[in-house]
NUMARDREN-481547 format. One record per atom (N, C-alpha, C): residue in one letter; x, y, z. Coordinates in steps of 0.1 Angstrom, whole numbers, plus 5000, padded with zeros to 4 digits. Example, Ala and Ser with C-alpha at 12.3 -4.5 7.8 and 13.67 -1.06 7.14 Angstrom:
a513249435078
a512349555078
a513249675078
s512849785071
s513749895071
s512950005079
// end
This chain:
m183364267662
m183264347674
m184064297685
d184764377692
d185664337703
d184764307715
a185064187722
a184264157734
a184364247745
e185564317746
e185764407758
e184964527756
h184464557745
h183564677743
h182064647743
g181764517747
g180264467747
g179864467761
c180064357768
c179564347782
c180364437791
c181664457787
c182564527796
c182464677796
g181964727784
g181664877784
g182264927771
p181465027765
p181865087753
p182965187756
s183865217746
s184965307749
s184965427739
a185665527741
a186065637733
a184765697727
r183765737737
r182565787732
r182365937736
k183265997743
k183166137746
k184266217742
a184166347741
a185266437737
a186266427748
p187566437745
p188566437755
p188266527767
a188466477779
a188066557791
a189266647794
d189066767797
d190066867801
d190266847817
l190766737821
l190966707835
l192466667837
h192966717847
h194466697850
h194566657864
l195666587868
l195966547881
l196066677890
a196566787884
a196766907892
a195366957897
a194366947889
a193066987893
a192566887904
a192866767903
a192466667913
a193066707926
l194366757926
l195066787938
l194566917944
a193866997936
a193367127941
a191967117948
v191466997948
v190066997955
v190267017970
e189167077976
e189267107991
e189366977999
p190266968008
p190366848017
p189166848026
a188666718029
a187566698039
a188266708052
a187466678062
a188066658076
a189066538076
e190166578082
e191266468081
e190766328088
a189866338097
a189366218103
a188666128093
v187966188083
v187266108073
v188166038065
r189266108061
r190366048052
r191065938059
e191365968072
e192065868080
e191265748082
g189965758082
g189065638083
g189165558071
i189265618059
i189465538046
i190765468047
r191865528051
r193265478051
r193365358061
r192565388072
r192665288084
r192165148080
e191265148070
e190665018065
e191564938056
l192664998051
l193464938041
l194064808046
v194164698037
v194664578041
v196064568036
a197064508044
a198364488040
a198564358032
i199264378021
i199564268011
i201064248011
p201464128014
p202964098014
p203564118000
g204764168000
g205464167989
g206164027984
g206764027973
g207363907969
g207063867955
f207563747951
f207263707937
f205863637936
f205263647925
f204063577922
f203963557907
e203163457903
e202863437889
e201663517885
m201963607875
m200963687870
m200463647855
g199263657853
g198763637840
g198263487838
a197863447826
a197163327823
a198163227814
r197963097816
r198763017807
r198363037792
r197163067789
r196763087775
r195563197776
s195663297766
s194663397766
s193363337760
t192163377765
t190963357759
t190763457747
f191163577750
f191163687740
f192563737738
p193263697727
p194663727726
p194963877726
g194063967723
g194164097724
g194264157737
d193964077748
d193964117762
d195464117766
l196364047760
l197764047763
l197964007778
d197263897782
d197363857796
d197963717798
s198563677787
s199463547787
s200763567780
p201763477782
p201763367792
p201863407806
r201863317815
r202263357829
r203663397829
r203863487838
r205263537840
r205463567855
k206663547861
k206963577874
k207263717877
v206563787886
v206663927888
v206963947903
r207664047906
r207964077921
r207264217924
v206564217935
v206064337940
v206564367954
a206564497957
a206864527971
a205664527979
p205764517993
p204564528001
p203764647998
f202464647999
f201564757997
f200264738005
l199464838005
l198164838012
l197064858001
i195864778003
i194864797993
i193464788000
a192464867996
a191264878002
a190464738002
p189764698012
p189064568012
p187864568002
t187364677998
t186264687989
t186564807979
t185764807968
t185664927959
t185065037967
v185365157962
v184765277968
v183365277967
t182665297978
t181165297977
t180465427974
n179165427972
n178565547969
n178665637981
e178465587994
e178565668005
e179965738006
q181065668004
q182465728004
q182565817993
f182065797982
f182265897970
f181466017973
a180366007980
a179466117983
a180266207993
r180966148002
r181666228013
r182766318005
f183466247996
f184466317988
f183866437980
v182766407973
v182066517965
v181566627974
q181066597985
q180566697995
q181666778000
a182766728003
a183966788008
a184666877998
s184666827985
s185466897975
s184766977965
g183466937963
g182666997952
g183066947938
y183766837938
y184166777926
y183066737916
l183166767903
l182266717893
l182866617885
t182266497883
t182766387875
t182666417861
v183366337853
v183266347838
v181866337834
a181066237839
a179666217834
a178866337838
e179066407850
e178266527852
e178666637843
r179966657841
r180366757831
r179866747817
e179866617813
e179366587799
e177766587799
g177166557810
g175766547811
g175066417808
w175866307806
w175366177803
w176366067806
s175865947805
s176765827807
s175965717801
y176765597799
y176165477794
y175565387805
v174365337803
v173665257813
v173265127805
f173465017812
f172964887806
f171564877805
h170964837793
h169564857791
h168564797800
l168964677806
l168064607815
l167964677829
l168764777831
l168664847844
l167764967843
l167264997830
l166365107828
l164965067829
r164065157835
r162665127835
r162065137821
a162565217812
a162065237799
a163165247789
p163765147786
p164965147776
p164565217764
r163365207759
r162965267746
r163065427746
d162965487759
d163165617760
d164565667757
w165565577756
w166965597754
w167465507743
p167165557731
p167465467719
p168865477714
q169665567719
q171065597713
q171965497720
s172665427711
s173665327715
s174965347708
p176065297713
p177265287704
p177065197693
p177765207681
p177565117670
p177764977675
g176764897672
g176864747673
g176664697688
l176364797697
l176164757711
l174864807716
p173764747712
p172564807715
p172064787730
w172864707737
w172464697752
w173064807761
w173964887755
w174265007761
w173465127757
r172965207766
r172165327762
r172765447768
r172865557759
r173265677764
r172065747771
v172365777784
v171265827792
v171665957798
d170866057795
d171166187799
d170966207814
g171766267821
g171666277836
g172166157843
a172666057838
a173165937845
a174565977849
f174865947862
f176165967868
f176165897881
w177165907889
w177365827901
w176265837910
g175665967912
g174665997921
g173265957916
a173065937903
a171865887897
a172265787887
p172465667892
p173065567883
p172265527871
e170965537871
e170165517860
e169465637854
g170065747858
g169465877853
g168265927863
s167466017857
s166466077865
s165565967872
g165365987885
g164465897893
g165265797900
s166565787898
s167365687905
s168265777915
d168765717926
d169465787936
d170465697943
w171665737944
w172665647951
w172265617966
q171465707972
q171065687986
q170165557987
d169665507977
d168965377978
d170065267978
r171265287976
r172265177976
r173565237981
p173665287993
p174865357998
p176065267999
d175865138001
d176865038002
d177264967989
h176765017978
h177064957965
h178265037960
p179064977950
p180165057944
p179665177937
a180465287938
a180165407930
a180565367915
v179665397907
v179865367892
v179765487884
h179865477871
h179965597862
h181165677865
i182265597870
i183365667874
i184465657864
s185065757859
s186165767848
s187465737856
w188465717848
w189865697854
w190265827861
y189965947854
y190266077859
y189566097872
d188266057873
d187566067886
d188165997897
a188565867894
a189265787904
a190465857909
l191265917900
l192465987904
l192266097913
a191166177911
a190766287919
a190466247933
y189666127934
y189366077947
y190666037955
c191565967947
c192865927953
c193566037959
a193566147951
a194466267955
a193866327967
w192566337968
w191766387980
w192066297993
a192066167990
a192266078002
a193766058005
g194666107997
g196066078001
g196465947996
l195765877986
l196065747983
l196465737968
r196365627962
r196465617948
r195665497942
l195665477929
l195165357924
l196165247925
p195665117927
p196665007926
p197264997912
r198464957912
r199164917900
r198664777896
e198664757883
e198064627878
e198664507884
a199964497886
a200564377893
a200064367907
e199964477914
e199464477927
e198064427929
w197164477919
w195964437919
w195764287918
e196464217908
e196364077906
e197064007918
r198064057924
r198663987936
r197563987946
a196864097948
a195864097959
a194664017955
a194264017943
a193063937940
a193363787942
r194563737939
r194863587941
r194863547955
g194863647965
g194763607979
g195863507984
g197063517977
g198163427982
g198163297975
h197363277965
h197263137959
h197763147944
a198363057939
a198863047925
a198062967916
r197963007903
r197362927892
r195962897894
r195162987901
r193762977903
r193063067893
k191863027888
k191063107879
k190363217888
f189863187900
f189163267908
f189763277922
p189463377930
p190063387944
p189863257951
w188763187949
w188563067957
w188862937951
g189362937938
g189662807932
g189462817917
d189162707911
d188962697896
d187562677891
t186562657900
t185162647895
t184362767898
l183562787889
l182662917888
l181762927902
t181262807905
t180462807917
t181062687926
i180562697939
i180962587948
i179762527953
n179562397949
n178362317952
n177162387948
g177162457937
g176062527932
g175862667938
r176762707946
r176562837953
r177462937946
h176863047943
h177463157935
h178463237945
m179663247939
m180763317947
m180963467943
m180363507932
m180463657928
m179363687920
n179263817917
n178163877909
n178463887895
t177863797886
t178163797872
t176763767865
w176663747852
w175563727845
w175163577845
q173863547848
q173363417845
q172163427835
g172163347826
g171063347816
g171663367801
i170963437793
i171363457779
i171663607777
f172963627776
f173463777774
f173063817760
p172663937757
p172264047768
p170764067771
s169963967768
s168563977769
s167963927781
t168463827787
t167863757800
t168863737810
n168663797821
n169563767833
n168563717843
t168863587847
t168063517857
t168363567871
a169463637873
a169863687885
a169963577897
e170363467893
e170463347903
e171463377914
d172363467912
d173263507922
d172663627932
g171463657929
g170763747937
g170863897933
h171463927921
h171664067917
h171564077902
l170664177898
l170664207884
l171664317880
g171864417889
g172864507886
g174064487897
t174464597902
t175564587912
t175064527925
a176064467933
a175864417946
a176464497956
p176064497969
p176764567980
p178264517979
v179164607983
v180664577982
v181064467991
r180364438001
r180764318010
r179764198007
s179364177995
s178564067992
s179563937990
f178963827991
f179663697988
f180663678000
e181863637996
e182863608007
e184163678003
p184963718013
p186263778009
p187263668005
n188363707998
n189363607995
n190263598007
d191363518007
d192163488018
d193063608023
y193063728016
y193663838021
y192563928027
g191363898027
g190263978033
g189764088023
l189764058010
l189364148000
l188064097994
w187164177992
w185764157987
w185664177972
n184964087966
n184564107951
n185664157943
m186764067943
m187964097934
m187564057920
t186563967918
t186063927905
t184563957905
g183963997894
g182664027893
g182264167899
n180964187899
n180464317904
n180764437895
v181864497896
v182264607887
v183664597882
w183964647871
w185264667866
w185964767875
e187264747877
e188064827886
e189164897878
w189265037879
w190465097873
w191765067880
v192765047873
v194065047879
v194965167873
a196065177878
a196965297874
a197465277859
d197665167855
d198465137843
d197765177829
a198565227820
a198065237806
a198065097800
f197265057791
f197164927785
f198364907776
g198964787777
g200064747769
g200564607773
p201564557766
p201964427770
p202564417785
l202264307791
l202964277804
l204364247803
p205064247813
p206664217812
p206864077806
a207964067800
a208463927795
a208363827806
a207963707802
a207863597811
a209263567818
g209163557831
g210363517838
g211263647844
r210763757840
r211563877844
r210963937858
p211763927868
p211263987881
p211264137880
l210264207884
l210164347884
l209564407897
e209964527900
e209264597911
e207964637906
p206964687914
p205664717910
p205664857903
v205964857891
v205864987883
v204764967874
s204165077868
s203065067858
s203565007845
f203264887842
f203664827830
f202964887819
g203664917807
g203064987796
g203465137796
p202965217786
p203465347784
p203165437796
t204065527799
t203865617810
t202565707808
h202465747796
h201265837793
h200465767781
g199265807779
g198465757769
g197265677773
v196465647764
v195165577766
v195165447758
p194365357760
p193465337770
p194065297784
r193365287794
r193865247807
r193265107810
v193965037819
v193564897823
v192464897834
q191464807832
q190464777841
q190664627845
r190264587858
r190464447863
r189264407869
g189064267869
g188064197877
g186764167872
g186364217860
g185064177854
g183864247861
s182764217857
s181564297863
s180364207863
f179264267867
f177964187868
f177464147854
l178064197843
l177664157830
l178464057824
c179564007830
c180363907825
c179663767824
h179863697813
h179263567811
h180163487801
a180263357804
a181263277795
a180963287781
s179663307777
s179263307763
s179763427755
y180163537763
y180563657755
y181763727762
c181663767774
c182763837781
c183263757792
d184063667788
d184663567797
d185963627804
r185663727812
r186763807818
r186463827833
y186063727839
y185763737854
y186763657862
h188063647857
h188963577864
h190063667870
v190863607879
v191863697886
v192863757876
h193063687865
h194163737856
h193563817844
s192163827844
s191563907832
s191764047832
r191964107819
r192164237818
r191064297807
n190764427810
n189964507800
n190664637799
r190164717789
r190664847786
r189664937782
n189865067787
n188865167782
n189565297782
d188965397776
d189565537776
d189465597790
p190365677794
p190265727808
p189165817811
d188465867800
d187265947803
d185965867801
g186165737799
g184965647797
g184265627811
t182865627809
t182065607822
t180865517818
t180665417826
t179565317824
t179065277837
s177865207836
s177165157850
s177765047856
n178964997850
n179664877856
n181064897859
t181465027861
t182865067863
t183065137876
g183965097884
g184265167897
g185765157899
f186265157912
f187665137915
f187865127930
r188965077935
r189365067948
r190765147949
v191165177962
v192365257964
v193465177970
a194665217970
a195865157974
a196865267979
c197965207985
c199065297988
c200265217991
d201465277991
d202665207994
d202665168009
a203265058013
a203465018027
a204565118033
g204365138047
g205365208054
g205165358053
// end
């Protein structure tokens, strides 16, 4: 069993979605003031060379090693993942229906459900993920749950296609993978986490991950069983929040090998121009060293672009200037 399909989220479980970027561009625009507010919050990240990737991969299939020097142009990125409140404004303005809404269900982690036995259907070999009818961004655990109870939490059950639709409406884009890692590192080289190389600092948790025995017992020592508000813990030195932990974040790139070590490149999407799966970054509240050790600034995950789970969201970006 591949670890990235366990704590990180099951893949390839829905029929191909008939969603295209043209449809995303066709959604009704909201008031320009709302979209300007989103863009006004973006943080400027300097261009230049940085070391991307890890010295050695924990999971060779992730293709995140060896380190290589990459050049990116200056860009802007959101300080947080898109929140439920922000996504609700988009939906209200556009009438957009997400993949999970169109399909009528999504995957929810079992400990987030009041009655997991009511939802016995799981992907093969992954009993902690439950197919829940009616689960989507607005009802993250299905019937009886409501995004309005957590407006400042990341919007989840978001597919890559859904993220593209939001970006098109906002006049923005998803970050490219190299940009995302440049931003996550906060201007520092060869660190595992935005703050350094230790998981905690003097026993203080620095991100929202799993504590306990995965997948049965989460002691929630970091204060969160599921998602945390997007401005929890501390920002990195670029002023970006939760670049590791909390939710996996979609980026623009198709999954594939990163550039050869030592090759300086402008920030293009590494990997095939078209195709699946797509790259996710940053880890989530389900990551734990015993199973899904992917909560580092270099860590990669992959999922199909129509995949939706209760631990996947996104943040937005744009070119500088």
